C-alpha positions as CSV (number, residue, x, y, z in Angstrom):
1,M,75.8,92.6,122.6
2,L,79.2,93.3,123.8
3,G,79.8,96.3,126.1
4,R,81.8,99.5,125.1
5,P,84.8,98.7,127.2
6,V,85.2,95.3,125.5
7,L,84.7,96.9,122.3
8,L,87.3,99.6,122.9
9,L,89.7,97.4,124.1
10,T,89.0,94.7,121.0
11,L,89.6,97.7,118.7
12,I,93.1,98.9,120.2
13,V,94.1,95.1,120.0
14,A,93.1,95.0,116.4
15,V,95.1,98.2,115.7
16,V,98.0,97.2,117.6
17,T,98.3,93.7,115.9
18,A,97.5,95.0,112.5
19,A,100.4,97.8,112.6
20,P,103.3,96.8,110.6
21,V,106.3,95.3,112.5
22,S,109.1,96.8,110.1
23,A,108.8,99.6,107.7
24,D,112.3,98.7,106.2
25,I,113.8,101.1,103.4
26,P,113.8,99.1,100.3
27,R,117.1,98.0,98.8
28,L,118.5,100.5,96.2
29,S,119.5,99.2,92.8
30,P,123.3,99.8,91.8
31,D,122.3,102.7,89.5
32,E,120.4,104.4,92.2
33,L,123.3,104.0,94.7
34,Q,125.6,105.7,92.2
35,R,123.2,108.5,91.5
36,R,122.6,109.2,95.2
37,A,126.1,108.8,96.5
38,D,128.2,112.0,97.0
39,V,131.4,109.5,97.3
40,I,132.0,106.1,96.2
41,M,135.1,104.6,97.5
42,I,137.0,101.4,98.2
43,G,138.4,100.8,101.5
44,K,139.7,98.7,104.1
45,V,138.2,98.8,107.5
46,Q,141.0,99.6,110.1
47,S,139.1,99.9,113.3
48,Y,135.3,100.8,114.7
49,R,133.7,102.1,117.6
50,T,129.8,102.0,118.6
51,E,127.5,104.1,120.3
52,S,124.1,102.8,121.3
53,H,120.9,105.2,121.6
54,V,117.6,104.0,123.1
55,R,114.4,105.7,122.0
56,E,111.0,104.7,122.7
57,G,112.4,101.2,123.8
58,E,114.2,100.9,120.6
59,E,117.8,100.4,120.5
60,R,119.9,101.8,117.3
61,T,123.8,101.2,117.3
62,Q,125.7,103.9,115.4
63,V,129.0,102.2,113.9
64,F,131.7,104.6,113.3
65,L,134.2,102.8,110.8
66,D,137.9,104.0,110.4
67,V,138.5,103.3,106.7
68,L,141.7,103.4,104.8
69,V,140.8,104.9,101.4
70,E,142.3,102.4,98.7
71,S,140.5,104.3,95.6
72,L,137.7,106.5,94.7
73,E,135.3,106.0,91.9
74,K,133.4,109.2,92.7
75,G,134.5,111.9,94.7
76,K,137.8,114.0,95.7
77,P,140.8,112.0,94.6
78,E,143.0,113.6,97.4
79,A,141.4,111.2,100.0
80,V,143.3,108.3,98.6
81,G,145.8,107.0,101.1
82,Q,143.9,108.6,104.1
83,I,141.7,107.3,106.9
84,V,138.3,108.6,107.1
85,Q,135.5,108.0,109.4
86,I,132.3,106.4,108.0
87,R,128.8,106.5,110.0
88,C,126.5,103.5,109.6
89,D,123.5,102.8,111.6
90,R,121.9,99.1,112.6
91,L,118.8,98.4,114.6
92,T,119.9,96.1,117.4
93,R,116.6,95.9,119.5
94,R,113.1,96.4,118.4
95,S,110.8,98.4,120.4
96,P,108.6,95.9,122.7
97,F,105.3,98.0,121.1
98,L,106.8,96.8,117.6
99,L,106.6,100.2,116.3
100,P,107.5,100.3,112.3
101,T,111.0,101.2,111.9
102,H,113.9,100.4,109.5
103,L,116.9,98.1,110.1
104,G,119.6,100.2,109.1
105,N,122.7,99.3,107.0
106,Q,123.3,95.9,106.0
107,P,126.0,94.7,106.0
108,I,128.4,96.6,107.9
109,P,132.1,95.3,107.2
110,A,134.3,94.1,110.3
111,P,137.8,95.2,110.8
112,G,140.5,93.9,108.2
113,S,137.5,93.7,105.5
114,R,137.6,95.6,102.2
115,A,134.4,97.3,100.9
116,R,132.7,99.6,98.5
117,F,131.1,102.4,100.3
118,F,128.5,104.7,98.9
119,L,128.3,107.6,100.9
120,V,126.4,110.8,101.5
121,G,128.6,113.1,103.6
122,Q,130.3,110.7,106.0
123,S,127.2,108.3,106.2
124,A,126.7,105.3,104.1
125,L,123.5,105.0,102.4
126,P,120.8,102.9,104.0
127,P,120.0,100.1,103.7
128,N,122.6,98.7,101.0
129,G,125.3,101.4,100.8
130,I,128.0,99.2,101.7
131,E,129.1,96.2,99.6
132,L,131.6,93.6,100.8
133,L,134.5,92.8,98.7
134,E,136.3,89.4,98.2
135,G,136.9,87.7,101.5
136,A,135.3,90.3,103.6
137,T,133.3,89.6,106.9
138,E,130.4,91.5,108.3
139,L,130.5,93.0,111.9
140,D,128.6,91.0,114.4
141,L,125.9,93.1,115.9
142,P,123.4,90.6,117.2
143,M,119.5,91.6,117.5
144,Q,118.4,91.7,121.2
145,S,115.3,90.7,122.8
146,P,112.7,93.8,122.6
147,W,111.4,92.6,126.2
148,L,114.6,93.6,127.7
149,A,113.7,97.3,127.2
150,L,111.1,96.8,129.8
151,L,113.4,95.9,132.5
152,E,116.0,98.6,131.5
153,W,113.9,101.4,130.7
154,P,111.0,101.9,133.5
155,L,109.2,104.8,131.5
156,V,108.2,102.1,128.8
157,L,106.0,100.6,131.4
158,L,104.1,104.0,131.9
159,P,101.9,103.8,128.7
160,A,101.1,100.2,129.6
161,A,100.2,101.2,133.1
162,A,98.1,104.2,131.8
163,L,96.2,102.1,129.4
164,A,95.6,99.4,132.0
165,L,94.2,102.4,134.5
166,V,91.9,103.7,131.8
167,V,90.3,100.1,131.1
168,L,89.9,99.6,134.8
169,I,88.3,103.0,135.4
170,A,86.2,102.7,132.1
171,S,85.0,99.0,133.0
172,A,84.4,100.3,136.8
173,L,82.2,103.0,135.4
174,Y,80.3,100.6,133.0
175,R,79.6,98.2,136.0
176,R,78.4,101.0,138.0
177,R,75.9,102.2,135.3
178,A,74.7,99.0,134.6
179,K,73.8,98.4,138.3
180,R,72.1,101.8,138.4
181,R,70.1,100.7,135.7
182,A,69.1,97.2,137.0
183,D,68.2,99.0,140.3
184,Q,66.0,101.4,138.3
185,T,64.2,98.8,136.3
186,N,63.9,96.6,139.4
187,A,62.4,99.5,141.3
């Protein structure tokens, strides 16, 4: 029969490997996009800027698009001809612990591209609240290796070190108890 520490470690490994790697948001139908959106507009991306945020080893990149509004299908018509800022979000590095998460907006248009935007406030609806139009290209935001987080963020190592310490202490206590039992039965 397996000892308690081995069973505990086996249970932990089973739970971690059975956890979902991605809890991505399902794509919305065209009718659902129109229903949920406050504003539906067609525009051309003039420029963009990005901000990366790391949390629990996962890196998400906020993309702020400056878009020249060409036409509005839903919303306030006075925005036509103006440049508005639209927020998008993209997962650019998974957590090394493979915690469930969503991928964010797909696609995100590159500068010079025309697209239809389905917005709530100033944010594009995830995951498919942006529709690229003829000849548009997608902004290149490559996915990075999740293992880089271990080198860049030392606090990620603390849970792994704590788990290893708990396993070592539990196995030492188990061995000590087994040795005591063996000594008592031999005496």
